[in-house]
C-alpha positions as semicolon CSV with decimal commas, in nm:
position;residue;x (nm);y (nm);z (nm)
1;M;-9,145;-6,269;-4,003
2;T;-9,376;-6,037;-3,816
3;E;-9,339;-5,667;-3,745
4;L;-9,285;-5,754;-3,379
5;Q;-8,998;-5,988;-3,465
6;V;-8,835;-5,726;-3,687
7;F;-8,886;-5,459;-3,418
8;A;-8,712;-5,684;-3,165
9;K;-8,417;-5,734;-3,402
10;V;-8,396;-5,360;-3,477
11;L;-8,394;-5,287;-3,102
12;E;-8,117;-5,539;-3,054
13;L;-7,908;-5,375;-3,325
14;I;-7,972;-5,021;-3,199
15;N;-7,882;-5,119;-2,844
16;A;-7,565;-5,297;-2,958
17;A;-7,396;-4,962;-3,017
18;P;-7,332;-4,708;-2,743
19;R;-7,575;-4,420;-2,761
20;S;-7,642;-4,111;-2,559
21;G;-7,960;-4,084;-2,360
22;A;-8,159;-4,356;-2,196
23;A;-8,490;-4,280;-2,362
24;E;-8,713;-4,578;-2,427
25;I;-8,718;-4,680;-2,791
26;T;-9,063;-4,728;-2,940
27;L;-9,189;-4,784;-3,292
28;H;-9,258;-4,412;-3,315
29;S;-8,912;-4,303;-3,202
30;P;-8,733;-4,087;-3,460
31;L;-8,407;-4,248;-3,565
32;S;-8,222;-3,926;-3,486
33;E;-8,341;-3,944;-3,125
34;V;-8,217;-4,300;-3,074
35;G;-7,869;-4,213;-3,191
36;L;-7,881;-4,336;-3,550
37;D;-7,699;-4,123;-3,800
38;S;-7,697;-4,214;-4,170
39;L;-7,386;-4,432;-4,139
40;R;-7,522;-4,633;-3,846
41;L;-7,854;-4,671;-4,029
42;L;-7,670;-4,821;-4,326
43;E;-7,484;-5,057;-4,095
44;I;-7,810;-5,170;-3,933
45;V;-7,977;-5,216;-4,272
46;F;-7,681;-5,427;-4,386
47;E;-7,711;-5,643;-4,073
48;L;-8,086;-5,680;-4,129
49;E;-8,026;-5,778;-4,492
50;Q;-7,781;-6,046;-4,380
51;F;-8,006;-6,171;-4,101
52;Y;-8,325;-6,192;-4,308
53;G;-8,166;-6,275;-4,645
54;I;-8,317;-5,972;-4,816
55;E;-8,190;-5,683;-5,027
56;V;-8,321;-5,340;-4,930
57;D;-8,345;-5,060;-5,186
58;E;-8,098;-4,820;-5,026
59;S;-8,240;-4,525;-5,219
60;A;-8,557;-4,565;-5,011
61;L;-8,365;-4,500;-4,689
62;V;-8,416;-4,124;-4,725
63;E;-8,780;-4,187;-4,633
64;V;-8,693;-4,386;-4,320
65;L;-8,734;-4,141;-4,033
66;T;-8,863;-4,356;-3,746
67;V;-8,806;-4,703;-3,608
68;S;-9,148;-4,796;-3,749
69;D;-9,044;-4,682;-4,097
70;L;-8,740;-4,910;-4,078
71;V;-8,943;-5,207;-3,952
72;Q;-9,207;-5,160;-4,221
73;M;-8,943;-5,130;-4,494
74;V;-8,783;-5,460;-4,388
75;V;-9,117;-5,642;-4,369
76;A;-9,232;-5,501;-4,706
77;T;-8,900;-5,596;-4,869
78;Q;-8,923;-5,950;-4,735
79;L;-9,284;-5,988;-4,850
80;S;-9,196;-5,848;-5,193
81;E;-8,905;-6,087;-5,235
82;V;-9,116;-6,386;-5,125
83;S;-9,391;-6,297;-5,376
84;N;-9,131;-6,262;-5,655
85;D;-8,992;-6,613;-5,596
């Protein structure tokens, strides 16, 4: 999976829920500005785990502040799990 593929999936999941504001979502968008609170972030991470067959370290979510942080965490987790197999 590439960062672009993960970004597309993250966008799909963010846009699946109603949110206020019509601002364009970019990799640099803060999660708080795209309508993601901590509960919605957990829901999205769960959906990403299911979709990609990975297990994210949820304690690391405190460091996820932007869309890019989320994308990079998913990619790094997938690469880590592949190298451990």
